[in-house]
C-alpha positions as CSV (number, residue, x, y, z in Angstrom):
1,M,-10.1,15.4,52.5
2,K,-8.6,13.8,49.4
3,T,-7.0,16.1,46.9
4,K,-5.1,15.2,43.7
5,L,-3.4,17.1,40.9
6,L,-5.9,18.3,38.4
7,Y,-5.4,17.4,34.7
8,T,-7.2,20.2,32.7
9,L,-8.8,17.8,30.3
10,L,-9.8,15.2,32.9
11,S,-12.4,12.9,31.3
12,I,-15.4,12.6,33.5
13,G,-16.2,9.3,31.9
14,L,-13.2,7.6,33.6
15,L,-15.1,7.9,36.9
16,L,-17.6,5.3,35.9
17,P,-17.0,1.6,36.5
18,L,-17.5,0.3,33.1
19,S,-17.5,-3.4,34.1
20,C,-20.8,-2.8,35.9
21,V,-22.9,-1.3,33.1
22,E,-21.9,-4.0,30.7
23,D,-23.4,-6.8,32.8
24,E,-26.5,-8.5,31.6
25,L,-29.7,-7.9,33.7
26,F,-31.3,-11.0,35.3
27,E,-34.4,-11.5,37.3
28,D,-35.6,-14.7,38.8
29,N,-38.9,-14.7,40.6
30,T,-39.5,-18.5,40.6
31,G,-38.5,-21.4,42.9
32,P,-38.7,-22.1,46.6
33,V,-37.6,-19.7,49.3
34,S,-35.3,-20.6,52.1
35,E,-36.4,-20.0,55.8
36,I,-32.8,-19.1,56.8
37,E,-32.6,-15.7,58.5
38,L,-30.2,-13.9,56.3
39,V,-30.8,-10.8,54.2
40,I,-29.0,-8.8,51.6
41,N,-28.6,-5.7,53.7
42,E,-26.7,-3.2,51.5
43,V,-25.5,-3.0,47.9
44,A,-23.0,-0.6,46.3
45,S,-22.9,-0.6,42.5
46,N,-21.3,2.8,41.6
47,M,-18.5,3.8,44.0
48,G,-16.5,5.4,41.3
49,D,-13.4,4.0,39.6
50,P,-11.4,2.1,40.8
51,I,-13.5,1.2,43.8
52,P,-15.2,-2.1,43.1
53,D,-18.9,-3.0,43.8
54,W,-19.9,-4.9,46.9
55,I,-22.8,-6.7,48.6
56,E,-23.3,-6.7,52.4
57,I,-25.2,-9.7,54.0
58,Y,-26.6,-9.3,57.5
59,N,-27.6,-11.9,60.1
60,P,-30.6,-10.6,62.1
61,S,-30.8,-13.8,64.2
62,A,-29.4,-14.4,67.6
63,S,-27.1,-17.3,66.4
64,A,-24.2,-17.6,64.1
65,I,-25.0,-19.1,60.7
66,D,-22.7,-21.4,58.7
67,M,-22.6,-20.1,55.1
68,S,-20.5,-22.8,53.6
69,G,-21.7,-23.4,50.0
70,F,-24.0,-20.4,50.0
71,G,-23.8,-18.2,46.9
72,V,-24.5,-14.7,45.6
73,Y,-25.0,-13.6,42.0
74,D,-26.6,-11.3,39.5
75,K,-27.2,-14.1,37.1
76,P,-26.8,-17.9,37.9
77,S,-23.9,-18.4,35.5
78,A,-21.8,-15.9,37.5
79,I,-22.5,-17.3,41.0
80,Y,-19.9,-16.8,43.7
81,T,-19.9,-19.7,46.3
82,F,-18.7,-19.0,49.8
83,P,-15.8,-21.3,50.9
84,N,-16.3,-24.0,53.5
85,G,-16.0,-22.7,57.0
86,T,-17.5,-19.3,56.2
87,T,-19.8,-18.1,59.0
88,I,-21.6,-14.9,59.9
89,P,-22.0,-14.1,63.6
90,A,-25.3,-13.2,65.2
91,H,-26.3,-9.6,64.3
92,G,-23.1,-9.5,62.2
93,Y,-22.2,-8.6,58.6
94,L,-20.4,-10.3,55.7
95,V,-19.2,-8.3,52.7
96,I,-18.4,-9.8,49.3
97,T,-16.5,-7.7,46.8
98,C,-17.8,-8.0,43.2
99,D,-15.2,-7.3,40.5
100,K,-14.3,-9.4,37.4
101,D,-10.7,-8.3,37.3
102,L,-10.1,-9.1,40.9
103,A,-11.9,-12.4,40.6
104,T,-9.7,-13.4,37.8
105,A,-6.7,-13.1,40.1
106,D,-8.3,-14.6,43.2
107,P,-11.7,-16.3,42.6
108,D,-11.9,-17.6,46.2
109,I,-12.2,-14.1,47.6
110,Y,-13.9,-12.0,44.9
111,A,-17.2,-12.5,43.0
112,N,-16.8,-12.7,39.3
113,F,-19.4,-10.2,38.3
114,G,-20.2,-6.5,38.7
115,I,-23.5,-4.9,39.6
116,S,-25.0,-2.6,37.0
117,S,-24.9,1.0,38.0
118,G,-28.1,1.4,36.0
119,G,-29.9,-1.1,38.3
120,E,-30.4,-4.8,38.4
121,S,-31.4,-7.6,40.9
122,V,-28.9,-9.5,43.1
123,F,-29.6,-12.8,44.8
124,L,-28.5,-14.8,47.8
125,V,-29.0,-18.6,47.8
126,D,-28.2,-21.4,50.3
127,A,-26.0,-24.4,49.7
128,A,-28.9,-26.2,47.9
129,E,-29.3,-23.1,45.7
130,V,-32.7,-22.3,47.3
131,L,-33.4,-18.5,47.3
132,V,-32.7,-16.9,50.6
133,D,-33.1,-13.2,49.6
134,E,-33.4,-11.1,46.4
135,V,-33.0,-7.3,46.1
136,A,-33.9,-5.2,43.0
137,V,-31.2,-2.5,43.1
138,P,-32.1,0.8,41.4
139,G,-29.7,2.9,39.4
140,L,-27.4,4.7,41.8
141,D,-25.4,8.0,41.6
142,V,-21.7,7.8,42.3
143,G,-20.8,7.1,45.9
144,L,-24.2,6.1,47.2
145,S,-25.6,2.7,48.2
146,Y,-29.0,0.9,48.5
147,A,-29.5,-0.1,52.1
148,R,-32.1,-1.6,54.5
149,I,-32.7,1.0,57.2
150,P,-32.6,-0.2,59.9
151,D,-30.4,-3.3,59.4
152,G,-32.6,-6.3,58.4
153,G,-35.7,-4.1,58.0
154,E,-38.2,-4.2,55.2
155,T,-37.5,-0.7,53.9
156,F,-34.7,0.2,51.5
157,S,-33.3,3.7,51.0
158,I,-30.7,5.4,49.0
159,A,-28.0,5.9,51.6
160,N,-24.4,7.0,52.3
161,P,-22.4,3.7,52.3
162,T,-21.8,1.9,55.6
163,K,-19.9,-1.1,54.4
164,G,-19.8,-3.8,57.1
165,A,-21.4,-1.5,59.6
166,A,-24.8,-0.5,60.8
167,N,-27.0,1.3,58.2
168,S,-28.3,4.6,59.2
169,N,-30.7,7.3,58.0
170,T,-28.8,10.0,59.8
171,N,-28.8,13.1,57.5
172,E,-25.2,13.9,56.6
173,P,-23.9,16.9,54.6
174,P,-22.6,16.2,51.0
175,V,-19.3,14.6,50.3
176,I,-17.1,16.4,47.7
177,E,-14.3,14.7,45.8
178,A,-12.3,17.2,43.7
179,D,-8.8,17.9,42.4
180,T,-7.0,21.0,43.5
181,L,-6.0,23.8,41.1
182,V,-2.4,24.8,41.5
183,T,-0.3,27.8,40.5
184,G,0.8,27.6,36.9
185,M,-2.2,25.5,35.9
186,L,-4.4,28.5,35.1
187,N,-3.3,31.3,32.7
188,D,-5.2,34.4,31.5
189,N,-5.5,33.2,27.9
190,E,-7.2,29.9,28.3
191,R,-10.4,28.5,29.8
192,Y,-10.2,25.3,31.9
193,R,-12.7,22.6,32.6
194,Y,-13.1,21.7,36.2
195,D,-14.8,18.4,37.2
196,V,-15.9,17.3,40.7
197,V,-18.0,14.6,42.2
198,V,-20.6,15.3,45.0
199,K,-22.3,12.5,46.9
200,D,-25.4,12.9,49.1
201,A,-28.1,10.4,49.9
202,S,-30.8,13.0,50.1
203,G,-29.9,14.6,46.8
204,V,-27.7,17.6,45.8
205,S,-29.3,21.0,45.5
206,S,-26.4,23.0,44.2
207,V,-22.6,23.0,43.7
208,K,-20.8,26.3,43.5
209,L,-17.2,27.4,42.9
210,W,-16.5,30.5,44.9
211,L,-13.7,32.8,43.7
212,E,-12.1,35.8,45.3
213,T,-9.7,38.2,43.5
214,E,-8.2,41.4,44.6
215,D,-11.3,43.2,43.3
216,E,-14.3,41.0,43.9
217,V,-15.8,37.9,45.4
218,Y,-18.3,35.9,43.3
219,Y,-19.4,32.3,42.6
220,L,-20.1,30.2,39.6
221,D,-22.7,27.4,39.5
222,M,-21.3,24.0,38.4
223,A,-23.5,22.1,36.0
224,P,-24.8,18.6,36.9
225,M,-23.7,16.0,34.4
226,G,-25.5,13.1,36.0
227,G,-24.3,10.4,38.3
228,G,-23.1,12.9,41.0
229,E,-20.7,14.6,38.6
230,Y,-20.5,18.4,38.2
231,R,-18.6,20.5,35.7
232,L,-17.6,24.1,35.1
233,L,-15.8,25.7,32.2
234,L,-13.9,28.5,34.0
235,P,-14.0,32.0,32.4
236,L,-10.9,33.8,31.4
237,L,-9.2,35.1,34.6
238,S,-6.9,38.0,35.0
239,T,-3.4,37.5,36.1
240,G,-2.7,37.7,39.8
241,N,-3.6,35.9,43.1
242,I,-7.0,34.1,43.4
243,A,-8.6,32.3,46.3
244,Y,-11.3,29.6,45.7
245,Y,-13.3,26.8,47.4
246,I,-16.2,24.6,46.4
247,E,-19.5,24.6,48.3
248,A,-22.1,21.9,47.9
249,E,-25.6,22.0,49.4
250,D,-28.0,19.0,49.7
251,E,-31.8,19.1,49.4
252,T,-32.2,19.4,53.2
253,G,-30.0,22.5,53.3
254,L,-26.8,20.9,54.7
255,K,-23.6,22.3,53.2
256,T,-20.0,21.1,52.8
257,K,-17.0,23.2,51.7
258,F,-14.0,21.8,49.8
259,R,-11.0,23.8,51.1
260,P,-7.8,23.2,53.0
261,E,-8.0,21.9,56.5
262,G,-8.3,24.8,58.8
263,E,-8.1,27.4,56.0
264,E,-10.8,29.5,54.4
265,A,-9.8,28.8,50.8
266,F,-7.2,27.4,48.4
267,E,-4.7,30.0,47.2
268,L,-3.2,30.1,43.7
269,S,-1.8,32.5,41.1
270,V,-3.1,33.0,37.5
271,I,-0.1,33.4,35.3
272,D,0.4,35.4,32.2
273,G,-0.2,32.9,29.4
274,L,1.3,32.7,25.9
275,A,-0.6,34.3,23.1
276,I,-3.0,32.0,21.3
277,F,-3.2,31.6,17.5
278,Q,-6.9,31.2,16.9
279,S,-6.7,30.9,13.1
280,I,-4.2,31.0,10.3
281,V,-5.5,31.5,6.7
282,L,-3.3,31.4,3.6
283,S,-4.7,32.8,0.4
284,N,-3.3,29.8,-1.3
285,S,-1.5,26.8,0.2
286,N,-0.4,25.6,-3.2
287,P,0.4,28.8,-5.2
288,S,1.5,29.0,-8.8
289,D,4.6,30.5,-10.2
290,A,5.3,34.0,-8.7
291,E,1.9,34.1,-7.0
292,D,2.0,36.1,-3.7
293,I,0.6,34.4,-0.6
294,I,-1.5,36.6,1.6
295,I,-1.4,35.4,5.2
296,T,-4.1,36.4,7.7
297,V,-3.7,35.6,11.4
298,D,-6.2,35.9,14.2
299,A,-4.2,35.9,17.4
300,Y,-5.2,36.7,21.0
301,D,-3.6,37.7,24.2
302,K,-5.5,39.2,27.1
303,S,-2.7,41.5,28.1
304,G,-2.2,42.6,24.5
305,L,0.1,41.7,21.6
306,E,3.2,43.6,20.7
307,E,3.8,41.9,17.3
308,V,3.1,39.0,15.1
309,R,5.8,37.9,12.8
310,I,6.3,35.2,10.1
311,Y,9.6,33.6,9.4
312,Y,10.2,31.6,6.2
313,T,12.8,30.0,4.0
314,V,12.7,29.3,0.3
315,N,14.2,26.0,-0.9
316,S,16.2,25.6,2.3
317,E,16.0,23.5,5.5
318,N,18.5,25.7,7.3
319,S,16.8,28.0,9.8
320,D,19.7,30.4,9.5
321,D,18.4,31.2,5.9
322,K,15.1,32.5,7.1
323,E,13.5,35.8,6.1
324,K,11.1,37.7,8.4
325,I,8.0,39.8,7.9
326,D,6.3,41.8,10.6
327,L,2.5,41.4,10.0
328,T,0.3,44.5,10.0
329,Y,-2.7,44.8,12.3
330,V,-5.8,45.6,10.2
331,N,-9.5,45.3,11.2
332,G,-8.9,42.9,14.1
333,V,-6.4,40.6,12.3
334,W,-2.7,40.5,11.4
335,T,-1.9,40.3,7.7
336,D,0.9,40.6,5.2
337,T,2.2,38.9,2.1
338,I,4.9,36.3,1.4
339,P,6.4,37.2,-2.0
340,G,5.6,34.8,-4.9
341,Q,8.2,32.3,-5.8
342,A,9.1,30.2,-8.9
343,D,7.5,27.0,-9.8
344,G,8.8,24.0,-7.8
345,S,9.9,26.2,-4.9
346,V,9.2,25.0,-1.3
347,I,8.5,27.6,1.3
348,R,9.0,26.6,4.9
349,Y,7.5,28.9,7.5
350,Y,6.4,29.5,11.1
351,L,4.7,32.3,13.0
352,R,5.7,34.0,16.3
353,A,3.5,36.2,18.5
354,T,5.0,38.4,21.2
355,D,2.8,39.8,23.9
356,N,3.2,43.0,25.9
357,A,5.1,41.1,28.6
358,S,7.6,39.9,25.9
359,L,6.4,36.3,26.1
360,K,6.7,34.5,22.8
361,S,4.4,31.8,21.4
362,Y,4.6,29.9,18.1
363,Y,2.5,28.4,15.4
364,P,2.8,25.5,15.2
365,V,2.7,25.1,19.0
366,E,6.2,24.4,20.4
367,E,6.1,21.9,23.3
368,L,8.9,22.2,25.9
369,D,9.9,20.1,28.9
370,G,10.6,21.6,32.3
371,E,14.1,22.5,31.3
372,G,13.1,24.3,28.1
373,N,14.0,21.4,25.7
374,V,11.8,20.9,22.7
375,I,9.8,17.6,23.1
376,G,7.2,18.1,20.4
377,D,7.2,17.8,16.6
378,F,7.9,21.5,15.9
379,D,11.1,23.3,16.7
380,H,11.4,26.9,15.5
381,D,15.2,26.4,15.3
382,D,14.9,23.4,13.0
383,A,13.4,24.3,9.6
384,T,12.8,20.6,8.7
385,T,9.9,20.7,11.3
386,W,8.2,23.8,9.8
387,P,5.0,23.7,7.7
388,Q,5.6,23.7,4.0
389,I,4.0,25.5,1.0
390,S,4.8,24.0,-2.4
391,V,4.7,26.3,-5.5
392,A,3.2,24.3,-8.3
393,P,2.8,25.1,-12.0
394,L,-0.5,26.6,-13.0
395,V,-3.2,24.3,-14.3
396,I,-3.6,25.1,-18.1
397,L,-7.1,24.5,-19.4
398,N,-7.0,22.5,-22.6
399,Q,-9.7,24.5,-24.3
400,L,-10.8,27.8,-25.8
401,V,-11.0,30.4,-23.0
402,I,-11.7,34.0,-22.2
403,N,-8.1,35.1,-21.5
404,E,-8.2,38.8,-20.7
405,I,-10.8,41.5,-20.0
406,N,-10.3,45.3,-19.9
407,A,-13.3,47.4,-18.9
408,S,-11.3,50.7,-19.3
409,G,-9.4,50.0,-22.6
410,D,-8.2,52.7,-24.9
411,P,-10.0,53.5,-27.1
412,Y,-12.5,50.6,-26.4
413,D,-13.2,47.9,-23.8
414,Y,-12.1,44.5,-25.0
415,I,-12.3,40.8,-24.4
416,E,-9.5,38.5,-25.5
417,L,-10.0,34.9,-26.4
418,Y,-7.1,32.3,-26.3
419,N,-6.8,28.9,-27.9
420,A,-5.1,26.8,-25.2
421,T,-5.2,23.6,-27.3
422,S,-2.7,22.2,-29.8
423,A,-5.0,22.6,-32.9
424,A,-6.7,25.4,-34.6
425,I,-10.4,26.0,-33.6
426,D,-13.1,27.3,-36.0
427,I,-15.1,29.9,-33.9
428,S,-17.5,30.9,-36.7
429,G,-20.8,31.9,-35.1
430,Y,-19.4,31.9,-31.5
431,K,-20.9,34.6,-29.3
432,V,-19.6,36.8,-26.5
433,H,-21.9,38.8,-24.2
434,D,-22.0,40.5,-20.8
435,S,-24.7,40.3,-18.1
436,G,-27.2,41.7,-20.7
437,G,-27.4,38.2,-22.2
438,L,-27.5,36.8,-25.7
439,A,-29.7,39.6,-27.0
440,E,-26.7,41.9,-26.8
441,A,-24.0,39.3,-27.8
442,Y,-21.3,39.9,-30.4
443,I,-21.4,37.1,-33.0
444,I,-18.0,36.1,-34.4
445,P,-18.1,36.2,-38.3
446,A,-18.0,33.1,-40.4
447,S,-14.7,31.6,-41.5
448,T,-13.0,32.8,-38.3
449,T,-10.4,30.5,-36.7
450,I,-7.9,30.8,-33.9
451,A,-4.6,29.0,-34.4
452,A,-3.2,26.8,-31.6
453,G,-1.8,29.1,-29.0
454,G,-3.4,32.1,-30.8
455,F,-5.5,35.1,-29.7
456,Y,-8.7,36.7,-30.9
457,L,-9.6,40.2,-29.7
458,I,-13.2,41.6,-29.5
459,E,-13.4,45.4,-29.0
460,T,-16.7,46.5,-27.5
461,G,-18.6,49.5,-26.2
462,S,-20.0,52.7,-27.7
463,G,-18.6,53.2,-31.2
464,A,-16.6,50.0,-31.1
465,P,-16.1,48.2,-34.5
466,Q,-17.4,44.9,-33.0
467,G,-19.5,44.6,-29.8
468,T,-21.8,47.4,-28.7
469,F,-22.2,46.4,-25.0
470,G,-20.0,48.2,-22.4
471,I,-18.2,46.3,-19.7
472,S,-18.7,47.4,-16.0
473,G,-15.4,48.3,-14.3
474,S,-16.7,46.8,-11.1
475,G,-17.2,43.4,-12.7
476,E,-20.0,41.5,-14.4
477,N,-20.7,38.2,-16.0
478,I,-18.7,37.7,-19.3
479,T,-19.7,34.6,-21.3
480,L,-18.4,32.8,-24.4
481,T,-20.8,30.4,-26.1
482,D,-20.5,28.3,-29.3
483,A,-22.8,28.7,-32.3
484,S,-25.4,26.6,-30.6
485,D,-25.4,28.8,-27.5
486,V,-23.6,26.2,-25.4
487,V,-21.4,27.9,-22.8
488,I,-17.7,27.4,-23.5
489,D,-16.2,29.7,-20.8
490,Q,-17.4,32.3,-18.4
491,L,-16.0,34.8,-15.8
492,N,-18.7,35.3,-13.1
493,K,-19.0,38.7,-11.4
494,E,-18.7,36.9,-8.1
495,N,-15.2,35.8,-9.1
496,W,-14.2,39.1,-10.7
497,P,-11.2,40.6,-8.7
498,G,-12.9,44.0,-8.7
499,T,-10.6,46.1,-11.0
500,P,-11.2,47.0,-14.7
501,L,-8.3,45.0,-16.0
502,V,-8.2,41.2,-15.2
503,Y,-6.4,38.4,-16.9
504,R,-5.3,34.8,-16.5
505,K,-2.0,34.7,-14.8
506,K,-0.7,32.5,-17.6
507,D,-2.3,32.2,-21.0
508,G,-5.1,29.6,-20.7
509,A,-4.4,29.0,-17.0
510,E,-7.1,28.5,-14.4
511,L,-6.1,31.4,-12.2
512,W,-7.3,34.9,-12.8
513,I,-5.4,37.9,-11.4
514,T,-5.3,41.7,-11.6
515,G,-2.6,43.8,-13.0
516,A,-1.6,47.2,-14.3
517,T,-0.3,46.3,-17.8
518,A,-2.8,45.4,-20.5
519,T,-1.6,42.9,-23.2
520,P,-4.5,42.8,-25.8
521,G,-3.7,40.1,-28.3
522,L,-0.4,39.3,-26.7
523,T,0.8,36.7,-24.2
524,N,0.1,37.2,-20.4
525,N,3.1,34.9,-19.5
């Protein structure tokens, strides 16, 4: 039985002969019919790549027939004409291979057309192009043919191919074509897709993959994908030895097993696989000056993880300059912080996971050849190949903004406004309010201005000299409007960091942060 090395991501579509399905469909029911005793006896249109299509012609008469100048086609423009001297013996067979690529190289031997695996008619004509026989071939599953049973009879059936030989309706067990799994191909951290082809003229009832470990014996049903193809996404398997075979059963109850000759099953070992990085999340991949970067890692290893570590350099392409941080496992993920760096800095980094068997894996994935040499784009010893984080200056909003909020100020809560423009702004009649709305707003007195780069402080709360509303320490909507109630700036509760004191990281900048030091009326920079 044929076996080949399995490629895990084998594309099932490669099994289909594409040249066949691209053919135009043609049907011709007109014209005279020859009295020559020849028939199209069997047609194969889907043998599986790279096996070409073919047409078998049968001579049911008691005499040989000269077929010089006869032709076969699926449409007249693609007719193949038999060379002079071609004969077919009494009760004999003649097979013509149909393949456009082969015909390009040798048009005298091969027909320059394919037969659609979805079904179409094929024709046999004599030297005067008079119709001798015509067969409407249905769509066929991989590896089956459409044949007269018995040879030359009136009845066609879906059959197991008998190219150039007598057709038969003998019930045969299914035929399985599969690639073998080998030790080292399966590991305990990854699922693999397994594709097989099963052929049977009477129809396939089921295809099962039987597995036997040290603890149990069980089977998994393979899913029909159409055209005789079956697929299974293997579950995660534990490390150790495993035995397997494939069993296919047809609609009549006949079974076939795919296993080594004379053996009960194939044997292989599932190896301890490298840990898998399932997701890497950075709090900011383009941080601002001195902004810490929180990194959250979801990593998996069936045997367990010993550690997850990040290595990084700052403004260096030399891996010897790297720093390391051991991430902390919290609530199902690994997390820690890369310290903030100055504007213009470039942080280069990679991650390493070590499982309980001391196997190390990397993010990005490091590809190695059989001798351990790096062959991919990432090399953990070469910092020029590491992912990069660029520290960029904060975006400064060129407008009047809410700059700082303190919900636990002493003696009052306060809201600080800042003029981030290059000119003074008249804020007479402007209003500031919390989630209570405009009805509770503090209205800024007439003739009030904020100089370019200047601050304006509004104290609020019970007994405060300005606003009367209190600010919730858990966060709420704080809004600044102009005298016409048009919103100028707002900090939404949803974006509130969740502590009483919040401020823009740099005066007038887009980014809000939390801190311990209040700076009412003073710079945040």
